C-alpha positions as CSV (number, residue, x, y, z in Angstrom):
1,M,6.4,32.7,15.9
2,K,6.1,31.6,19.5
3,I,3.4,28.9,20.2
4,A,2.0,28.0,23.6
5,R,0.0,25.0,24.7
6,F,-2.0,26.2,27.7
7,S,-5.1,25.6,29.9
8,H,-7.7,28.3,30.5
9,D,-11.2,27.9,31.9
10,G,-11.0,24.1,32.0
11,A,-9.9,23.8,28.3
12,I,-6.6,23.0,26.7
13,N,-5.7,25.0,23.6
14,Y,-2.8,26.2,21.5
15,G,-2.1,29.9,20.9
16,I,0.2,32.3,19.2
17,V,2.0,34.7,21.6
18,D,1.1,38.3,20.8
19,D,2.6,40.6,23.3
20,D,0.8,39.9,26.6
21,A,-1.9,37.7,25.1
22,L,-2.5,34.4,23.3
23,V,-4.2,34.3,20.0
24,V,-6.2,31.0,20.3
25,L,-5.9,28.5,17.5
26,D,-8.5,26.0,16.4
27,G,-6.3,23.0,17.0
28,D,-2.7,21.8,17.3
29,P,-0.9,23.9,14.6
30,M,1.4,21.0,13.8
31,Y,-1.6,19.2,12.3
32,T,-4.2,21.9,11.6
33,G,-2.2,24.9,10.7
34,F,-2.2,28.4,12.2
35,N,-6.0,29.1,12.2
36,P,-7.1,31.7,14.8
37,T,-10.5,31.3,16.4
38,G,-10.9,35.0,17.0
39,E,-10.5,34.5,20.8
40,R,-7.6,36.1,22.8
41,V,-6.6,35.0,26.3
42,P,-4.3,37.2,28.5
43,L,-1.1,35.4,29.2
44,S,-1.5,36.2,32.8
45,D,-4.8,34.2,32.9
46,A,-3.3,31.1,31.1
47,T,-1.4,28.2,32.6
48,L,1.4,27.2,30.3
49,L,1.7,23.4,29.7
50,A,4.3,21.2,28.1
51,P,4.3,22.7,24.6
52,V,4.2,19.2,23.1
53,I,3.4,15.7,24.3
54,P,5.3,13.3,22.0
55,R,3.0,10.7,20.5
56,S,6.0,8.5,19.9
57,K,9.3,9.2,21.6
58,V,11.9,11.6,23.0
59,V,15.3,11.1,21.4
60,A,18.2,12.4,23.4
61,V,21.9,12.9,22.6
62,G,24.7,12.2,25.2
63,K,28.0,13.9,25.5
64,N,27.4,16.5,22.8
65,Y,29.6,19.2,24.4
66,H,33.4,18.5,24.7
67,D,33.6,19.8,28.3
68,H,30.6,17.7,29.4
69,A,32.1,14.6,27.8
70,R,35.3,15.1,29.8
71,E,33.2,15.8,32.9
72,M,31.5,12.4,32.5
73,G,34.9,10.7,32.0
74,G,35.8,10.3,28.4
75,E,36.1,11.9,25.0
76,A,33.1,13.0,22.9
77,P,31.8,10.2,20.6
78,E,32.5,10.6,16.9
79,E,28.8,10.1,16.1
80,P,25.8,11.4,18.1
81,L,25.3,9.1,21.0
82,L,21.5,8.4,21.0
83,F,19.2,7.2,23.7
84,L,15.5,7.3,24.3
85,K,13.3,8.7,27.1
86,P,9.6,7.7,27.3
87,N,7.0,10.3,26.5
88,T,5.6,9.7,30.0
89,A,8.6,11.6,31.4
90,V,7.4,14.9,29.9
91,I,6.1,17.6,32.1
92,G,5.6,21.3,31.5
93,P,6.7,24.7,33.0
94,N,6.3,24.9,36.8
95,D,5.4,21.2,37.1
96,R,7.2,19.3,39.8
97,I,10.2,17.1,39.2
98,V,9.7,14.2,41.6
99,L,12.9,12.6,43.0
100,P,12.5,8.8,43.0
101,E,13.1,7.0,46.3
102,I,15.4,4.5,44.8
103,S,18.0,7.1,43.7
104,D,20.4,9.0,45.9
105,R,21.7,11.3,43.1
106,V,19.4,13.1,40.7
107,E,21.0,15.7,38.5
108,H,19.8,18.5,36.1
109,E,20.9,18.7,32.5
110,G,19.7,21.8,30.7
111,E,19.3,21.3,26.9
112,L,18.0,22.7,23.7
113,A,15.0,20.7,22.4
114,V,14.0,20.3,18.8
115,I,10.3,19.5,18.0
116,I,9.9,17.4,14.8
117,G,7.0,18.5,12.6
118,A,6.9,16.0,9.8
119,I,7.5,12.3,9.1
120,A,11.3,12.0,8.8
121,R,13.2,9.0,7.5
122,N,16.8,9.2,6.1
123,V,16.8,13.0,6.2
124,A,20.1,14.6,5.0
125,A,21.6,17.1,7.4
126,E,21.2,20.0,5.0
127,D,17.5,19.2,4.7
128,A,16.8,18.9,8.5
129,G,15.0,22.3,8.5
130,T,12.2,20.9,6.4
131,V,11.1,18.5,9.2
132,I,11.6,20.8,12.2
133,F,8.5,22.5,13.7
134,G,10.3,24.5,16.3
135,Y,12.5,24.7,19.4
136,T,12.1,24.8,23.1
137,A,14.0,24.4,26.4
138,A,14.4,21.1,28.1
139,N,15.8,19.5,31.2
140,D,17.2,15.9,30.8
141,V,16.8,15.0,34.4
142,T,19.0,12.0,35.3
143,A,19.3,9.6,38.2
144,R,23.0,9.5,37.9
145,D,23.6,6.7,40.3
146,L,21.2,4.4,38.5
147,Q,22.6,5.3,35.1
148,Q,26.1,4.4,36.3
149,R,24.9,1.2,38.1
150,D,22.9,-0.1,35.1
151,G,25.6,0.6,32.5
152,Q,22.8,1.7,30.1
153,W,20.6,4.7,30.5
154,T,17.0,3.7,30.3
155,R,16.1,3.6,34.0
156,G,18.3,6.6,35.0
157,K,16.7,8.8,32.3
158,G,13.2,7.4,32.2
159,F,11.3,8.3,35.4
160,D,8.1,10.2,35.2
161,T,8.7,13.9,35.4
162,F,12.3,13.5,34.1
163,C,11.7,15.5,30.9
164,P,10.5,19.1,31.6
165,L,9.8,21.0,28.3
166,G,8.9,24.6,27.7
167,P,7.8,27.3,28.2
168,L,7.0,27.9,24.5
169,V,7.9,26.6,21.0
170,D,9.6,29.1,18.7
171,T,9.2,28.2,15.0
172,E,11.8,30.7,13.8
173,F,14.6,30.1,16.3
174,V,18.1,29.8,15.0
175,P,20.0,27.1,17.0
176,T,23.5,28.4,16.3
177,T,22.8,31.6,18.1
178,G,22.5,32.5,21.8
179,S,23.4,30.5,24.9
180,I,22.0,28.1,27.4
181,E,22.1,28.6,31.2
182,T,20.9,26.3,34.0
183,R,20.4,27.7,37.5
184,V,19.5,26.0,40.7
185,N,17.9,28.4,43.3
186,G,19.4,31.2,41.3
187,E,22.9,29.9,41.3
188,V,24.4,29.4,37.8
189,R,25.4,25.7,37.3
190,Q,25.7,25.5,33.5
191,H,26.4,28.2,30.9
192,A,27.6,27.7,27.3
193,P,26.9,29.1,23.8
194,L,24.7,26.8,21.7
195,S,27.4,26.9,19.1
196,D,29.6,24.7,21.3
197,M,27.5,21.7,20.4
198,I,29.7,19.1,18.8
199,H,27.1,17.6,16.5
200,S,24.7,20.1,14.9
201,V,20.9,19.8,15.0
202,G,21.1,18.8,11.3
203,A,23.7,16.1,11.9
204,I,21.6,14.8,14.9
205,I,18.4,14.6,12.8
206,A,20.3,12.9,9.9
207,H,21.9,10.4,12.3
208,A,18.6,9.6,14.2
209,S,16.4,9.4,11.1
210,A,18.8,6.9,9.6
211,V,18.0,4.6,12.5
212,F,14.2,5.1,13.1
213,T,11.5,7.1,11.6
214,L,10.9,10.4,13.4
215,L,7.2,11.4,13.7
216,P,5.5,14.7,14.1
217,G,5.6,15.7,17.8
218,D,8.8,13.7,18.5
219,V,11.3,15.6,20.6
220,I,15.1,15.6,20.2
221,L,17.2,16.7,23.2
222,T,20.6,18.0,21.8
223,G,22.9,17.4,24.8
224,T,24.0,19.4,27.8
225,P,27.0,21.5,28.6
226,S,29.3,20.9,31.6
227,G,28.3,21.7,35.1
228,V,25.6,19.1,35.7
229,G,24.9,18.8,39.4
230,P,22.5,17.4,42.1
231,L,19.0,18.4,42.8
232,E,17.4,18.3,46.2
233,T,13.9,18.5,47.6
234,G,12.9,22.2,47.7
235,D,15.2,23.3,44.8
236,V,13.9,25.3,41.9
237,V,15.8,24.6,38.6
238,D,15.7,27.1,35.7
239,V,16.9,26.4,32.1
240,E,17.1,29.6,30.1
241,I,17.9,29.8,26.4
242,D,18.3,33.2,24.7
243,G,15.2,33.8,22.7
244,L,13.3,30.8,24.1
245,G,12.6,32.0,27.6
246,T,13.0,30.2,30.9
247,L,11.8,26.7,31.8
248,S,11.3,26.6,35.6
249,N,10.5,23.5,37.7
250,P,10.4,22.9,41.5
251,V,11.9,19.7,42.9
252,V,10.0,17.5,45.4
């Protein structure tokens, strides 16, 4: 099932994608269930928004593909390398990525995102599916120069607009299938099968939930393949995941 968060006629709603229309729901399905109102909105008349705004946090994983770990200068960590992005970094499809004036090197990082749907603490890897609401595409935008200068990643990863999500949430997506591709102005920068991830979604959730409680609406970014590169004003960056669609954002 594919779920959209969208605006139409001045209202923000959630809907189930049904061919070229949205079946409007009576609330956020993560909390109220999948209860249709009877209204249908043509997809062409809706503006898709970030499919979720985390009430708590965005948890991200660094160096989760071997080639990207080498690209960044080192071997992949034995355990998932966790860091946090603020929920204020989240934007949706076609929203603008704003380059901060204090950075000279902002880069794209296309990623698979996991949406948590239940309170999760000390979840075993094999039980991770019980706390997952769905999956979407993400871009872990990074001010690389600030990341390297600071020696830790909060500032380089945390600017407003540095976490595009979308376009939809798929509640039935299988994360071991398909591939991820990032393009800038149509040029392929990153491409890899999702099966190349070092630490699986289940392993990441188990590792993270042993540290802090994951709450409904939290987002987990699962790492990026090799091929990260710079973004410039006027660029358009697309992150496409088989089965999840394309997340597209202009850069200003």
